[in-house]
Every structure is written in C-alpha cells, then in structure tokens.
C-alpha positions as CSV (number, residue, x, y, z in Angstrom):
1,M,-4.2,19.7,-12.6
2,I,-1.7,18.1,-9.9
3,D,-4.9,18.5,-7.2
4,W,-7.2,16.9,-9.5
5,M,-4.9,14.1,-10.1
6,F,-4.3,14.0,-6.1
7,I,-8.2,13.3,-5.6
8,V,-9.2,10.9,-8.1
9,I,-5.6,9.1,-7.1
10,L,-7.4,9.2,-3.7
11,L,-10.7,8.3,-4.6
12,L,-9.3,5.1,-6.7
13,G,-7.2,4.7,-3.5
14,F,-10.9,4.3,-1.4
15,L,-12.6,2.5,-4.1
16,F,-10.5,0.2,-4.4
17,M,-9.8,-0.5,-0.7
18,F,-13.6,-1.0,0.0
19,L,-13.8,-3.7,-3.6
20,G,-11.4,-5.5,-2.2
21,V,-12.9,-6.2,1.5
22,E,-16.2,-6.8,-0.7
23,Y,-14.9,-9.2,-2.7
24,Y,-13.4,-11.0,0.3
25,R,-16.6,-10.7,2.2
26,E,-18.3,-13.0,-0.8
27,N,-15.1,-15.2,-1.1
28,E,-13.4,-14.1,-4.7
29,K,-10.0,-14.9,-3.6
30,F,-8.7,-13.5,-7.0
31,W,-10.5,-10.0,-7.0
32,A,-10.3,-9.5,-3.3
33,W,-6.4,-10.2,-3.7
34,T,-5.8,-7.7,-6.5
35,F,-7.9,-4.8,-5.5
36,T,-6.2,-4.6,-2.1
37,I,-2.5,-4.9,-3.9
38,I,-3.8,-1.9,-6.1
39,S,-5.3,-0.4,-2.9
40,M,-1.8,-1.2,-1.1
41,V,0.3,0.8,-3.5
42,T,-2.0,3.4,-4.1
43,W,-1.6,3.9,-0.1
44,F,1.6,3.7,-0.3
45,F,2.6,6.0,-3.4
46,L,0.1,8.4,-1.4
47,A,2.2,8.7,1.2
48,G,5.4,9.2,-0.8
49,A,4.2,12.0,-3.0
50,T,3.0,14.1,0.5
51,L,6.3,13.4,2.2
52,E,9.3,16.1,2.3
53,I,12.6,15.3,0.4
54,E,15.8,16.4,0.8
55,R,17.7,15.5,-2.2
56,P,21.7,16.4,-1.4
57,Y,24.1,18.5,-4.3
58,E,27.9,19.6,-4.3
59,M,28.0,22.8,-4.4
60,F,31.5,25.7,-4.5
61,N,31.9,27.7,-1.8
62,V,33.0,31.3,-3.1
63,T,34.1,32.4,0.3
64,S,36.6,29.3,1.3
65,G,37.1,28.3,-2.4
66,Q,35.9,24.6,-0.3
67,L,33.4,22.1,-2.1
68,E,30.7,21.5,0.2
69,T,27.3,19.6,0.3
70,G,24.2,21.2,0.5
71,I,20.6,20.6,0.8
72,H,17.6,21.2,-1.3
73,V,14.4,20.4,0.1
74,I,10.8,19.9,-1.5
75,T,8.5,20.3,0.1
76,S,4.7,19.6,0.3
77,K,2.0,21.8,0.5
78,T,0.6,18.9,2.6
79,S,0.9,18.3,6.4
80,P,2.8,15.2,8.1
81,E,-1.2,14.1,9.4
82,Q,-2.0,13.3,5.8
83,L,1.0,11.6,5.2
84,Y,0.8,9.5,8.5
85,F,-3.1,8.9,7.4
86,F,-2.1,7.4,4.0
87,M,0.5,5.2,5.9
88,L,-1.7,3.9,8.1
89,L,-4.4,2.8,5.7
90,G,-1.6,1.6,3.3
91,I,-0.2,-0.7,6.6
92,I,-3.7,-1.8,7.2
93,M,-4.2,-3.0,3.8
94,F,-0.9,-5.0,3.9
95,L,-2.4,-6.7,7.0
96,F,-5.4,-7.5,5.7
97,W,-3.6,-9.0,2.5
98,T,-1.6,-10.7,5.0
99,V,-4.8,-12.3,6.6
100,Q,-5.7,-12.8,3.0
101,T,-2.7,-15.1,2.3
102,F,-3.0,-17.0,5.6
103,T,-6.6,-18.2,4.9
104,T,-6.4,-18.9,1.7
105,A,-3.4,-20.9,2.4
106,S,-5.2,-22.2,5.7
107,D,-8.0,-23.5,3.9
108,L,-6.1,-24.7,1.1
109,F,-4.1,-27.3,3.8
110,K,-7.3,-27.9,5.8
111,K,-8.2,-29.5,2.2
112,R,-5.5,-31.3,1.4
113,K,-5.7,-32.6,4.9
114,Q,-9.4,-34.3,4.3
115,K,-8.2,-35.0,0.8
116,K,-5.8,-37.6,2.5
117,L,-8.1,-39.1,5.2
118,G,-10.5,-40.0,3.0
119,F,-13.0,-37.1,2.8
120,E,-13.6,-36.3,-1.3
121,D,-16.5,-34.1,-0.2
122,G,-14.4,-31.5,2.1
123,K,-16.8,-32.4,4.4
124,G,-15.4,-34.4,7.5
C-alpha cells in the first residue's frame, strides 16, 4: 500500500510541476504559483520520506548500571540517489517560484512607473 502511495505522490509531483510551468507560459500567474508551490512541497515531502532517520532514546545498561543514549535508526529501502533527485527537483521548483515572484514584482513596478509617467495604456 505504501508503494502505491509513493508512486501516486511521485506522479502528482510531476503533474503539478508540468502544470506550473505550463500555466507560467500562458501567463496565468495565480495557477502557476499554486502548482509550483504544491509541486515544491511534494518534492520536499518525497525527499524527507526517503531519509534515514536516527532517533535517540535513553536505555539502561545492565552491565554498568548507567543510563546511556542509544540510537534507533529507521532505514528506508530507497537509495540515497533518490533523495538527491527529489531534493534537486524541490530546489529547482523553489528557484522557479523565486523567478516567478521577481518577474511578477518587476511587471508591477514597471506598470506603476508607466502610470506615474502618464502612460495609462502601459505601452510607453
């Protein structure tokens, strides 16, 4: 069951990534932002799901009579290359979101400047 969930989340990540790029090309800023952020979160979630997690816990050593810290390692069956791939896609989507943000802000500043200079149609 977890394998199917992993595959579905993986396919959703690709779908949202391509939808974000496509809506950005069509100049639909709201949907491009939405799908880019959802894709970015999905890729970082998949990267976190493939990590090996070390969880410390207190244990009693019978031989010495002392409390010691043990480490329980939760391992995954995936390779570290998958983690790097998912992190790379998440970082790429973050950079794409940053580009979207700055281009939108640049367009707004240009429109304000043109309006201030008296070009109402925005073609000046």
